[in-house]
N, C-alpha and C positions, 0 to 999 in steps of 0.2 A: 644338139643331141650328141651324146658320146658315141664314139665309134671305136670299138676294140675288135681285135682279130678273132678271138676264140674264147670259149668259156671253160676250157679244160687245159690242164697242164700237159705238155707233150709226153710226159713219162711219170711214173710214180714219184711222189715227193718224199725225200728222206729228211727227217728232222735232225738237225745238227746236234741239238741237245741230247737226243737219244744216242747218237754216235759217240758223243763225248762221255756219256755216262755208262757206255757199254764196256769201257776199259781198254779200248783199242790203243795200241802203241804207235801205229802208223796211220796217217789219214788216207782215205781213198783217193785214187788218182783224180777224181772229179774236182777235188779241192786244191790240187797242187798247181800253183801258178807257174808260168814260164819263167826261166831263170832271170830274165830282165825285169820281171814284175815282182819278184820276191823282195821282201823288206830288207834282207841282208845284202842284196846286190845293188840297192839304190844308195845315192849319196844322202846320208842322214845328217840333219843338223845336230850340233853338239849340245843343244839344250840351252844355250846362252840367250837365244832369242825367244820371243813369245808374241802372240797376237796382242794388239792394243787392249788395255784395260781401261774402261770408261765409267766414271761415276756420274750417273744421271743427275745428281744434285750439284755437280761441279758447275761453276759459273761459266766455264768454257766448253761444256759438254757438246753443244751444237757443232762447234768447229772441230772438236775431236772426232765426232761421228762422221763429219764430212771427210776428214782426212783418212779415217779408217776405211770408209766405203770406196774411196778413190785409190788407195794404196794397197790395202790388204783384202778387202771384201769379207773380212772376218774380224770380230772383236768380242771381248767379254764385257758384260755390263753388271755393275753392282748398283744398289739403291734404285732398282728398277720398278719397285712398287708391287711386285708379285709376292704374296705371302710366303715366307720361307718354309713354314710348316706345311703349307699346301704342296709346295714343290717336293719336299722330302717325302711327305705322306703318299703322294701320287706315285713317285718313283718306287717306293717300298711296296705299294699294293700291286704294282706290275711285276716286281720281283717275286711276290707271292704267287701271282698267276703263273709265271714260268716254272715255279716249283711244284705246281699241280701235276698229277699223273698225266701222261701223254694222252690217255683216252679222254680225259676231261677237256683238254685243249683242242683235240681233234673235232669236238663238236662245233668249233668255230673255224674249221679249215677253210682257207680262202680259195678263190679261183681267179684267173687272170683277167676276167672281164672288168672287175673293179678293184681287185687286190684287197678288198675289205675282209678283215679277219686274220686268222692265225696262218702265217706263211713261213717259208724257208727258202724261197728263191725269187729272183726278179729276172724276167726275160723268158722267151718262149722257144729258144733254139734248142732242139733236142741234142743232147750230148755236150752242151756248153759247160765251161768251167763254172764252178759255184763258189760262193763265199761262205765263210765259217760263221754263220749267224742264223738266228730265227727272229721273227718279228710278229707284231700284231698291228694292224692298220685299221683305223676307223675315221669316220667323217664327223666334223662339227658343223661346217657350212658348205653349201647353202642348207638351210633347214629342211628343204624338201628331200634331201638324201641322208639326213642324220637319222639313224635308226639305232637307238640305244638297246633295242632288243637283240641286236647283233653284237653288242659289247659283252664282255664276260660277266656272267651272273655271280661268279665266284672269283676272287674273294668278294664278300658282300659289299664292301665299300668301293669297289672298283668303278662302278658306273657313276656314283655320286661324286667321287673325287675327280675322276677324269672329266666330267662335265664342268665342274668348278675350275679345274685347271685350264680347260679350254677357254672359258670365259675370261679369266684373268690374263692369260697369255695373248689372246686375241686383242684385248684392250691395250696391252703394251704395244702390239704390232701397229695398231691404229695410231698411237702416239708417235711411234718411230717413223711411220709413213709421212706424217706431217713434217717432222724434222728433216727427213731426207728430201722431201719436196722443196722445202724452203732453201735447203743447201744447194739445190740445182738452179736457184733463181726463179722458182715457180711459186704459184699460190699454194698454200698449205694443203689444199684438197686435190691438187692436180694429179698426183700419183694415184691417190685413192680412186679418183674418177676414171683414170686410165685402167685401173684394175677391175672396174665395173661398179664403182660406188659401193652400195650396201650389199651388192649381190656377188661378193667375193667367195672364194673357196678357202676352207681351212680343214686340215686333217692332222691326225696324230699317228706317229709310228713309234711304238715301243720296241726298242732294239735290244735283243739279248745275244750276247757273245759268249758262248760256253768256253770253258778251258779247252786248250788245244794241245795235243801231245807233240806236234811239230809246227810251232808257230812261225818258224823261219821259212816254211814252204808255202804258206797261204796268207790270206788276208781276211779279216772280219768283214770288210766291205771294200770293194775294188775302187780305184781312183775314179772320181766323177765330180762334176759340178751339179748342184741341185737344179732341176729343170724349172722350178717355180719362181716365186717372188722373193720371199724372205723365209729363212728357217730359224727357229728358236730352239736351241738344244739345251736341255738340262742334263749334264753329263754325270757319270759315276764319280763320286767324290774320291774314291780310294784307288781306282785303277785307271791310269792314263792309257789312251789308245788312239784318240783322234789325232791325225796328222794333216797338216795343210801344206800344199806345195808352195814354196817360195823360191822363185827362180829355179835353180836345179836342186834345191834341197827340200827335204820333208821336215817340217817343224812340228814337233810333238807338243800339243797344247797342254799346258799345265793348269788344270782347273783351279779357280779361286773359290773358296767356300761361299755358298749361297749366290754365286754368280750364274748368269745364263750366258750362253754363247750365241751370237748372232752371225749368220752368214747370208750373203746375198745370193739369190738364184739367177739363172740365165735370163728370166723375163725382166729382171731389174737391169741387167746389163744391156738388153735390147732397148728397153724404154729410154734409158739414159744415154743411148748411143755410145756406149762403152766408156762413159765418164765414171760410172760405178762398175765394179768388177765382180763377176762371179768366179770363184776360185776352186780348183780341184782339191779334193781332200779324200782321205781314205781312213780305214780303221785297221790297226794291226791286231793280231791275235796274242793271247797270253797263255802260257803253260801252267800258271800257278793259280790264277783267279779268274772267275767269270766276270762279266761286266754288263751293266744295264744302263741305257740312256733313253731319254724321251725327246723326240724331234717333232715339233709342231711346224707344219708347212702352211704359210699364208700366201695364197695364190690368186692370180687373176680369175675372173669368171671364165668358165671353161670355153665358152663360145665367142669370146670377145677377141677381136683382132689385135695382136700385139706387134708394134713396130716402133721405131725411134720417134719420140715426141717431136713434133714439128718445131717447137720452140728451141730444141737442141740440135737442129739441123741447120747448118750455115754454109756459106760458100766455101769456107775453109774446112768445114767438117761435114761432109755429105752423109746421108743415111748409110750406116754400115751394114744394116740387116734387112732382109726381106720380111714382109709381114706374114704372120702365121697365127692361127688361134692356139691358145694354150692346150686345148684338147688334142689338136693335131701334133703339137710339139711333144707332149709327154707320152704320146703313143710310142715314140721312138724308144725311150728308156724302158717302157713297159714291155716292149717287144725284144729289144736287144740286150737289156740289162745295163749295168754301169759301164760306160765307154768313154771315160775322160771327158773332153769337151768336144767330141766329134760332132754331136748334133748342133751345137751352137756355131761351130765353124762352118757347117753346111748352110747356115742361114745367111752367111755374108753375101752382101749384094755384089752382083757382077758389075765390074766397072769397064 
């Protein structure tokens, strides 16, 4: 059973899109990051590097995925089997949703007990710093918590396209899980069973990053690693913004047309005993254009215990993490907000 701290936000929620459209020239203090966390004060990659690009129809795609999971924790995929028009159509219909009057969107305002619905913050600490973004969060799996009545009724195609989008991306995740399992020397269904078999979780977050008058002072999304299993991102074609930490650099991902971006979450790092990596990433703001992306999170069953797989624990490589259910684990980010890899580090086994 899920355990969340409260069902109300600690203070009134401010919609970032409304701030951006009000014509302000300076952002409120709540959105100004400490100097050391601002994008202009970090070491930024010069753009010559990029995450791996993998063609799923390439003869060596399995080995390329293995290398990307171990070295980067992030990669782009083409020829993934997901209908290109469905990808673009779903992204466009969510852009239309965020273009609706704020009163219409507020009918779906979320609360922190499940985060389902229209939101503008993550974390429950009163007075905490906020990110320059709004979002809509909904559930696909398990079916017991999928409630399309909570999805936007407008635009009219939103529910139908989102449901179809979820089906196709989840199918891709199931295929990817088999490849990743085999690459660890396991049976193809091993990782899927560790996630809970057919009783996994899957949810969608439509991210909206409005134009920002002072993008050098804030972030669209603070540095974090995803708490779940696998994230499938369909980015904005026209506006780059996602950055991945690579050693001491931030690499700006250059989206490839019709590609999806895969990144591994903390649960995959735990299960693989750190053979696979979950990696910090963040989103920078933009003063000229807004940005929209779709992130589907494919997660373990909420009440299943996640710990290093016994097949990957040896005398030379002991279990690196203590066991914890995914429900317990994600409570941290839902309470504290995006905090780098603090939560994963706290799981490290005491030696």
